[in-house]
Every structure is written in C-alpha cells, then in structure tokens.
N, C-alpha and C positions, 0 to 999 in steps of 0.2 A: 525209364530205368526201374528195374526190380532189385531191391536190396534184401538179401537173406540174412536173418539174424538167428543164430543158434543159441538155445538155452545152455547155461553153464555158469562157470565162475569167471568173473571179470574183476580186474584189479588195476589200479593205477592212479596217478595224479593228473588231474585235468586243469590246464590253464585256460580259464574262461576267456572267450573273445571279447572284444570291446562292445559296449552297448551301442546298438545301431540307433536307438532312440536318442541317446546323448550325442552320438556322432553326427547325426543329421542336423540336430539343433545347432551344434557348434559350427558345422560347415556353413550353414545359412547365415549365422551371426557374423562369422568371419568375412563372408562375402559382402556384408552390409557395412563394413568398416571402411575407413579412408586410408588404411595403412596395410601393413603385412602382419599376419598372425601365423603362429606356429601351432599346429595341432598334433599332439603326441598320441600314440596308441590307437589311431583310427583303424577300424576294421575294414574288411573288403567284401562285405555282403552286397548282394544286388541292390538292396535299398540304399546303402551308403553310396554305392557307385552311381545310382540314379540321381541322388542329390548333388553329387560331385559334378556330374555332367550338366545338370540344370544350372548350377551357379556359374559354370563356364559359359553357358549360353547367355546368361545375363551380363557377362562381362568380367567376372572374376578371373584372375590368372592364378594358376596353380603350378607348383613344382615340388618335387620330392627332394629332400635333403637327408639321404639315408632313410630312416624309418619315420622321419618327421615330415608332415605335409605343410608347406608354406602356401598360404592363401593371401593374395593381394586383392584387396577389396574393389568393388565396382566403383569406377570413377563417375560414370554417367549411366543412370538406369535407362535401358533401351526404351524407345517409343513403341517398338513392335518386336515381338519374339514368340516363338513356339517352343514350349517346354514339354518334353516327354518324361513322365515320372515313372516309367516302367510299371512295376506292380506295387509301388510304395504308396500306401495310403497316407502315411505321415508326410512324406515329401509333397504330395499333391495338396494336402490341406494347409500346410505351411506356406507353400508357394502361391496358392490362390490368394491367400490373405495379403501377402507382400505385393503381388501385382495389383491388387485392388486399392493399394495406397497411392498409386500413380495414375496419371492421365495418359493412357496409351491404348494400344491394341494388342491384347494378349490371348494366345491360344494355349490351352493346357490339355494334354492327353496322356494316355498311359497304355499299358499292355495287359493282356490276360485278365485276371480276376479283378483288377482295379476298375476296369470298364463296367463292371456290374455292381460296384459299390456306390451307395447313395451319397449325393452331395446336396441333398435337399436343404441342409442348413444354410448353405451359401445362396441358394435360390431365394429363400425367405429373407435373408439379410440384405441381399442386393436389391430385392423388390422394395424393401423399406428405405434403402439408401438411394433409390432411383439410379442405380448403376446398371447400364445396359449390359445384358448378358444373354447368352443362348446356350442351350445344351443340345448336343446332337442325339442324345438317347435319354429322353425324359429328364431326370435329375441326375444324370450320370455323365462322366467324361465320355468324349471330348467336350470342352466348353470354351466359350469365347467371352472375354471381358473387355468392356470399354467404359472408362470413367473412373473417377477416384472417390474413395470414401470421404465423408465429412466428419471432422472431429465433433465431439459432444458426448451426450449420454446415450449409450447403446445398450439395449436390453436384449439378451439372447436366451434361448433354451439350450442348456448344456447337456441334456440327457442323452444325446446321440453319441457324442465322443468328446473327450477333452482335447483332441487334436485341433479342432476348430478354434477352441479358446486359446490354445497355444499360438496358433497362427495369428490371431488378432493381437495378442499381447506382444508378439514380435513386430507386428506392422504398425500398430497405433503410435508408438513413439516417433515414427517418421513423419507424422502429420504436423502441420504448422501450429496446431492449437491443442489444448488439453482435452483428454477424454476420460469418461467414466464408463467402464464396462461392467454391466450388471449381469451375472450369470445365475439363471434360475435352473433348478434341478441338476446341478452340476454332478458329474461323475468322474472317476479316476483323478481325483484331486491331487494325488502325489505327482502325476505327470505334469500338472500345471505348476506345481512347486518346482519341479525340475526345470521347466522353462524359465521361471522367474530367476532361478539360481544361475542358469546359463546367461541370461540377460545381464545379471549383476556382474558376472565375470567379464563381460564385454562393455561394461560401463553404463548400462541402461538400467534405470530404476523403475520398478513397478511396486506400488504400495497396495497391499491387500487389506481390506477391511470386511471380514466376513465373506459375503458373495459379491462384493464390490471391489473392482480393481481400478485404482487411480493411476492414470498414465499421463505424464507430462508430455506435451508435444515438443518438437524441435530438438529431440535428443539425438546424440551422435554416438553410434557404435564405435568403441575404441578397440584397436588391435591389441592382442594379448597372446600369451602362451597358454594353451589350453590342453589339459590331459583328459582323455576320454576314459570313463570308468569301465570296469568289467561289467558284463551283462547278467543281471539277475534272472532275466527271462530265459536265456540259454542255460544258465546254471541250474534252473529248476529241474530239468530232466536228470541231470547227474545227481542232484541231491535226492531225488526220488529213488534212483538206483541205489544210493547209499542207504536210504531209509528202509528199503525192502530187504537189503542184506548183502549187497556187493561191497567189496573193499575199495571204494572210490573216495578220493579226497579232492575237493574242489578248491582251486587257488585263484587269486586275482579279484576277489570281491571286497568291496568296501562296506564295513558294518555301518558306516554313517551315510550310506547312499540314500538319496531321495526316491529311488526307483520304486514304483508301486509293487513290483513282483518280489521285493524283499519280504513281503508279507507271507510268503510260503513258509517262513520259519514259524509264524503264528499257527499256520495250519498243522505243521508237524507237532507243535506243542499241544494243540487241541486233540491230536491223535495219540498223545502219550509218549511221543518220541523225545529223545534227549539230543539237543544240539551241542556239538562239540567243536569249538573253534580253537584249534591248536596252532602250534608254530608252523606246521606243514600245510595248513588249510582247514577247510570246513568239512565235517562229516556229520551224518545223522544216524543215531542209534535208534532203530525202530524195532528192536527185539520185543518190546512190550506194546507195540502199537495196537490200536483198536479203532473201530469205526468212529467217524468224526463229523462235525458240522463246521462249515466255514462259509463266510460271506465274501465272494469274489467279485462283487459289484464294481469295486474300484481297481481290481486287478484281473480282468477277464482273461488275459493271456495265460493265466495259470491253469485254466480249466483242463487242457489236455494232459499236462503233467499230473495234476491232482486226480484226474480220472484213472490214470495208470496206477497211482499210489492207492486209491480207494479200491480198485479192482483186485489188488493183491493184499487187501486188508479185510479179513473176514468180518461180516456184518454189513449193515446198510449205512452208507455215508451220504450226507446231504450237503450240496454246494448251492449257494444262492447266487443269482446274478445271470441266469441263462438269457435274459432279455438283451444282454450286452453282446451276444455271440452271433447275431444274425448278419451283421454287416462287416464280417471279417473276410479273410481269403476264401473261406467257405462258411456255410451256415453251421458253425461248429457244434452247436448242441445236437442237431439232427445227425450230423456226420459222426460224432462220437457215439451216439446211440446205435446207428446202423453198423459202423465198423466194429465196435466192441461186441455186438451181437454175433458177428461172424466167428469170433473166438470163444463164444459161450458165456459172455458177460452181459448180464441184464442191466440196462440203464433206462430209467423212467424219467420223462420230462413232465413236470406238473407246473404249468404256468412259468414262474420265474425260478423254479427249483429243479435241480438235477439229483436223482437218487441213484447211487451206484451200489449194486449188490456184489460185494466182494466175495472171493472164493479162495480156498487154500491151494487149489490146483486149477490151472487154466490151460485149455487146449491151444494149440497153434493154429496156423491156417494162413490164408492169403487175405490181405486187407488193402485198401486204397488210401493214399494220402489226400485224395481229392484236391490236388494242387495246393495243399496247405502245409507249409513248413512245420508248423507246430503239431499237426496230426502225424506227420511222418516221424518226427522225433519221439513223440510219446510212444509210438509202436516200436521204435528202435529199442527203447528201454524195456518195454513190455516183453520183447522177444528174449531178453535175458532170463525170464522167469517162467516161460510157458513150458508145457510138457513136450512139445515138438516145435520145430522151427516156425518162424513167421516170415512170410514174404510180403514186402511192402511195395505196391505198385506206385509209380510216380515219386519215388524216393528222392529224385533230384530237386524236389521242392525246397529242400533244406538250404539251397544256395541263396535263398532270399535273405536269410539271417545268419546262417552258420555253415559256410561252405565246407568246412573240414569235419563236420559232425560224424559222418560215416567212417572216415579215416581214423578219427580219434576213438570212436567206439570199438572198431575192430582191433585197434592197437592194445586195448585193455583186456582182450579175451585171453584167458590162460589156456 
C-alpha cells in the first residue's frame, strides 16, 4: 500500500488509542488469574490481537461485553501448545518466559519481522538453567522449550531489551519458591516499572531494590477490573505535528503514566518548546524551537518521531541511544538515515549517537516504511511540512500499533 500525504494545514483533536504495551501486559496477567477480569479501553492493534489469540491458545476464555473485554483465566496450563505471536516482539518475549515456568512442550513462532529479531537473551538464560530449547534459525524464532525454570538467584544482562525482564517478572511469581532477579546493564527501566505496576493491579508483588527484584514464589494472580492507558508512543507523532506548527490537540493521555515515551515532553522542553496541557488536551508550542540534545536510551521508540521533529528544526540535533535500534521491526537507525536522505535530510550515525541536520524547507518524494509502523507514521507527519507530497510505500505497517492512523491523519487535513 502506498499512502500519499500532501503538505498543508491540518487541524483537529486526536483521541489517542490504547497503549499496546499496557494492553498486552494486562491481557497476559488476566489470563494467569483464576477468575474473570474485565479489561476496559483495549485497542485493536495487530500486537494486541496476537496476545489475545495466544492466551486463548493457552486456555483463557474471552468474551466481549460491549466495549469491555472479559477474560476468564487459565484453569490448567497446557502441557503442550504452539503459540504464534505474529510480529509482536513484546508478546513473544513475555510468553516465552511464562512457558518456561512450566514443565511442558512449548513451540513459539511468529511472522514477518519477528522471525529476524534476536532471542539470544533466552538462549543464554536457558543454557544456564539447563532448560532444553532449540531455535530453528540461530537465536531467532521459531523455538521449542522443554523444562521449567528453577527459583533462586538469577543474574541477567538487561542491555538488549527490558521486555525480557518484564517476562521474567511476570513468570517468576508462579514458581514454588522465592527468586531474586539481578539485572545488569538494564535499559528502558520505565517499561519495567510499568510491568511491576500491572502486576500490582493483579495482586502480584515485586519489590525492587536498585537493580535487584525480589519475587516471592507461590503468588496468585487476582482477577480485577483494569483500564488500559492511552498510548504515549502513538501520541508522539501528533505531538511532533503540533510542535512544528499544526493545530493538533492530543487527548486521552495520563500525565501520571509510567510509559517511557512520555519523555518526549522532556525532549520538547530541551528544544525550547512550551507544553500546554489544557482542558481540551495536550498541545506543543514550538514557535521558538531550536536544535536539541536528548538521550533516548530508555525510550528508543521515540527516535522516528524525534527525527521528524529535528528535521524540521534548523540546526544540528543529537539523539543518543542508537544502539537500541538494531533489533526493532527494522534496523531503525540505518533506515531513518536512508529514507530521510531521499527527501534531502542528512542524518549521521556516530557510534551510539544520531545527528540530524534540520532544515527550514524540505523536499518531498517517495520513501519506504521498511515494514516498520513507526517509520511509516513519522513520514506521515513529515508529509504535512514538505514542499511537495510524500508517498510512503508499505504504509499498511501502521496496523501493528495504530490501525486508524491514516484515517485520522487525513481527517485533520483542511
């Protein structure tokens, strides 16, 4: 699919969709209870649907009551099952950890870009735990697990992704004895805090002491009513549009959210923008914006949105954390460099830093989403500000996280 975006004026109020990160955690936690939970405001992205399908395969029963999803928890964890996580990295990493807590025969696979994303973290962990496992493609899915983890002191390298840590924190409470999880070189700590918060909502307690997580065994997930937050990741693109000059108001965000991508507000402030949180929603005044520096190590999903913002901000902006981008839906650092070059924007990659050379005028052209939803969306916003139209190949990639993105973008065009 090729999506065409025309430069011009855009105006409107955007109700942000539910956080797929929050929603996937809530779905899995609800499936691990012994009762019925109600999940409010769940989104319909491909990643959330992948988790929904997987928990059904595990034995959870789901039903819709209007806009509320009711999840009846798994009564007996299956001894054998095959789980297809589609293209969801989070679903796969959470579910691998949960399956590893049980003695059984488990196959996990996926589709598209997920099959090229490394799972070396679990290979290292399972080798240490003497859990039988095989990968069909080096350290990538599909994979096969046989055997259960042992409680105790577990030391891991958290530099690859916080999703692995979240998976372990969701699984370790199910073991028959206490565990201490020691995380070295941890990244994206706010996402780990989100997981701990979700666990608390479902009656499971994890105590954090620095880089040590104390997890009591024999805990029981408790059914509850859970409301999924609005998604700061999806909001970042609209907030960039507002900061560059469109009359866009963003609604449905919690200022108390633990989501890592709320840090985009800090990036705007670094650039001299004014954040206005009024009765109708959130707007960014970027009339006096300037080039900026920002460390996105703990919020790497902000790179595409911030690249668009920096490209439209004269001067050289620097974003740190490029090393976090290689194992995403695409190699985002290189993809941003290649695709922005097609519309005349220079991006340099220097080890762990990205330098974006902003301009006051930007040409249009044809770019590729590279099967990456966040790349597609950042160019959707960029197309509002170019000299001529932008054509985005592979624009359907937005369905992974924000299926209505193009519909909502075009609805704001004046």
